[in-house]
C-alpha positions as CSV (number, residue, x, y, z in Angstrom):
1,M,56.8,3.7,11.5
2,T,58.5,0.3,11.2
3,D,57.6,-2.3,8.7
4,Q,56.5,-4.5,11.6
5,T,54.1,-1.7,12.6
6,A,52.9,-1.3,9.1
7,H,52.6,-5.1,8.8
8,Q,50.3,-5.1,11.8
9,K,48.1,-2.3,10.6
10,A,47.6,-3.5,7.4
11,G,46.8,-6.9,9.0
12,E,43.8,-5.5,10.9
13,L,42.9,-4.2,7.6
14,T,40.0,-6.7,6.2
15,R,38.7,-7.2,2.5
16,E,35.3,-6.1,3.9
17,A,36.8,-2.9,5.3
18,V,38.4,-2.1,1.7
19,A,35.0,-3.0,0.0
20,E,33.2,-0.8,2.5
21,Y,35.2,2.2,2.0
22,L,35.7,1.9,-1.9
23,K,31.7,1.8,-1.7
24,S,31.7,4.6,0.5
25,N,34.1,6.5,-2.0
26,P,33.4,5.5,-5.6
27,D,35.4,8.2,-6.7
28,F,38.7,7.0,-5.0
29,F,40.5,6.0,-8.2
30,V,39.9,9.5,-10.0
31,D,43.3,10.9,-9.0
32,Q,44.9,7.3,-8.8
33,D,46.2,6.8,-12.2
34,E,49.2,5.0,-11.0
35,L,47.5,2.8,-8.9
36,L,44.8,1.8,-11.4
37,R,47.7,0.9,-14.2
38,S,49.3,-1.3,-11.8
39,L,46.0,-3.2,-10.6
40,T,44.9,-6.1,-12.5
41,L,42.0,-8.8,-12.2
42,P,41.9,-12.1,-13.2
43,H,39.6,-13.0,-15.8
44,D,37.7,-16.4,-16.5
45,S,39.9,-17.0,-19.5
46,G,42.9,-16.7,-17.4
47,R,44.5,-13.3,-18.5
48,A,44.5,-10.4,-16.7
49,I,42.1,-7.4,-17.4
50,S,42.0,-3.8,-16.2
51,L,39.3,-2.5,-13.9
52,V,37.4,-0.5,-16.6
53,E,37.3,-4.0,-18.9
54,R,36.1,-5.4,-15.8
55,Q,33.4,-2.7,-15.1
56,V,32.4,-2.9,-18.5
57,H,31.8,-6.5,-18.5
58,L,29.8,-6.2,-15.2
59,F,27.9,-3.6,-16.7
60,R,27.1,-5.7,-19.7
61,E,26.1,-8.6,-17.7
62,Q,23.9,-6.3,-15.6
63,R,22.4,-5.0,-18.8
64,D,21.3,-8.1,-19.9
65,T,19.8,-9.4,-16.7
66,L,17.7,-6.2,-16.7
67,R,16.7,-6.6,-20.7
68,H,15.7,-10.4,-19.6
69,E,13.5,-8.9,-16.7
70,L,11.9,-6.4,-18.8
71,V,11.1,-9.0,-21.6
72,E,9.7,-11.2,-18.7
73,L,7.8,-8.0,-17.3
74,V,6.2,-7.1,-20.5
75,S,5.4,-11.0,-21.3
76,I,3.6,-10.8,-17.7
77,A,1.6,-7.4,-18.6
78,R,0.5,-8.9,-21.9
79,H,-0.9,-12.0,-20.0
80,N,-2.4,-9.7,-17.6
81,D,-4.0,-7.7,-20.4
82,R,-5.7,-10.5,-22.0
83,L,-7.0,-11.8,-18.8
84,F,-8.6,-8.5,-17.9
85,E,-10.2,-8.6,-21.6
86,K,-11.6,-11.9,-20.8
87,S,-12.8,-11.1,-17.4
88,K,-14.4,-7.6,-18.9
89,R,-16.2,-9.6,-21.7
90,L,-17.2,-12.1,-18.9
91,L,-18.7,-9.4,-16.6
92,M,-20.6,-7.7,-19.7
93,Q,-22.2,-11.1,-20.7
94,V,-23.4,-11.5,-17.1
95,I,-24.7,-8.0,-16.8
96,E,-26.8,-8.2,-20.1
97,A,-28.2,-11.6,-19.4
98,R,-31.7,-11.4,-19.5
99,N,-32.4,-14.3,-16.8
100,L,-30.6,-16.9,-14.6
101,M,-30.3,-19.6,-17.3
102,D,-28.4,-16.9,-19.7
103,M,-26.2,-15.7,-17.0
104,A,-25.2,-19.4,-15.8
105,S,-24.5,-20.1,-19.6
106,A,-22.5,-17.0,-19.9
107,I,-20.6,-17.9,-17.1
108,D,-20.2,-21.5,-18.0
109,D,-19.1,-20.5,-21.8
110,S,-16.6,-18.0,-20.5
111,I,-14.9,-20.3,-18.0
112,R,-14.5,-23.4,-20.4
113,G,-13.8,-21.0,-23.4
114,D,-11.8,-18.1,-22.5
115,F,-10.2,-19.5,-19.3
116,G,-9.8,-23.2,-20.4
117,L,-11.1,-24.7,-17.3
118,D,-13.1,-27.9,-17.2
119,A,-16.3,-27.0,-15.8
120,A,-18.1,-24.0,-14.2
121,S,-21.3,-24.3,-12.1
122,V,-23.6,-21.6,-10.7
123,I,-25.8,-22.8,-7.6
124,L,-28.5,-20.9,-6.5
125,F,-29.4,-21.5,-2.8
126,T,-33.1,-21.1,-2.2
127,D,-36.4,-22.9,-1.3
128,A,-38.7,-21.0,-3.8
129,E,-39.6,-22.3,-7.5
130,V,-37.1,-21.3,-10.1
131,A,-38.1,-21.5,-13.7
132,G,-36.1,-23.9,-15.8
133,S,-33.8,-24.8,-12.6
134,S,-31.1,-26.9,-12.8
135,Q,-30.3,-26.6,-16.4
136,G,-26.8,-26.8,-17.9
137,A,-24.4,-24.9,-15.4
138,L,-27.2,-23.4,-13.3
139,H,-28.4,-25.8,-10.2
140,V,-30.9,-24.8,-7.7
141,V,-31.0,-26.1,-4.2
142,S,-32.3,-25.4,-0.8
143,P,-30.2,-23.8,1.5
144,S,-30.8,-26.7,4.2
145,E,-29.4,-29.3,1.4
146,A,-26.6,-26.8,0.5
147,H,-25.4,-26.5,4.6
148,D,-25.7,-30.5,4.7
149,R,-23.4,-31.0,1.8
150,L,-21.1,-28.3,2.0
151,G,-21.0,-27.1,5.7
152,N,-18.2,-24.6,6.5
153,L,-17.7,-23.9,3.0
154,L,-21.2,-21.8,3.0
155,E,-19.8,-19.8,6.2
156,G,-16.9,-18.1,4.7
157,S,-16.9,-14.8,2.3
158,K,-13.4,-15.4,0.8
159,A,-12.7,-17.6,-2.3
160,V,-11.3,-21.3,-1.8
161,C,-9.4,-23.1,-3.7
162,G,-8.3,-26.7,-3.5
163,Q,-9.2,-30.5,-3.6
164,F,-12.6,-30.9,-1.9
165,R,-13.9,-33.9,-0.8
166,E,-15.4,-36.3,-3.6
167,S,-19.0,-35.6,-2.2
168,E,-18.5,-31.8,-2.3
169,R,-17.1,-31.9,-5.9
170,A,-20.2,-34.3,-6.8
171,F,-22.8,-31.8,-5.3
172,L,-21.3,-28.7,-6.7
173,F,-20.7,-30.4,-10.4
174,P,-23.8,-32.8,-10.8
175,G,-24.1,-35.1,-13.7
176,R,-20.3,-35.1,-14.5
177,D,-18.7,-38.2,-16.4
178,V,-15.3,-37.2,-16.0
179,P,-14.8,-36.2,-12.0
180,I,-13.3,-32.6,-11.0
181,A,-9.8,-33.2,-9.4
182,S,-9.8,-29.3,-7.8
183,V,-12.2,-26.5,-7.3
184,A,-12.2,-22.7,-7.2
185,W,-15.1,-21.8,-5.2
186,Y,-16.9,-18.6,-4.2
187,R,-20.1,-17.8,-2.5
188,C,-21.9,-14.6,-3.4
189,A,-24.3,-14.0,-0.3
190,T,-26.7,-12.0,-2.2
191,M,-27.9,-11.3,-5.8
192,I,-30.3,-8.8,-7.2
193,W,-32.1,-9.7,-10.5
């Protein structure tokens, strides 16, 4: 093989092909001590380092990244655990409520106290007379009035979050001195008490 032929074959070999070969053959350097001694990699500091030093440096960076991700995941898990405890406490208070007023009060206290939101509103859609209705967080309205004021919001069965129209916010949170900016809405179709 002439030097020109060898140069042409080497010219066909790309960096990507070499990288792919080394990925497919990670033990290539095991019996290549002389080749390893001759290889050097530039380092950020400007001096050359060995492949082993470079590998150690990369492994340390990877370890530090994984450690940071683990700390972040543990923090998220703790936050989720606190949310679960708050949700469980709210559910227990709702289950133990003796009447609608107690339930609405428990929801309001938990939403504002445990979850740090500005307001909660429990709206009962009925034409029937309800003792002690429309006190605190409990509001009793007729289904027709609710449909006139909320329209399509009553048709879905999924939670809706966002900025509602001012008329909808005023209906959902009546008597508020400070206006509500955004709302999380969920319609429960039936309730047995």
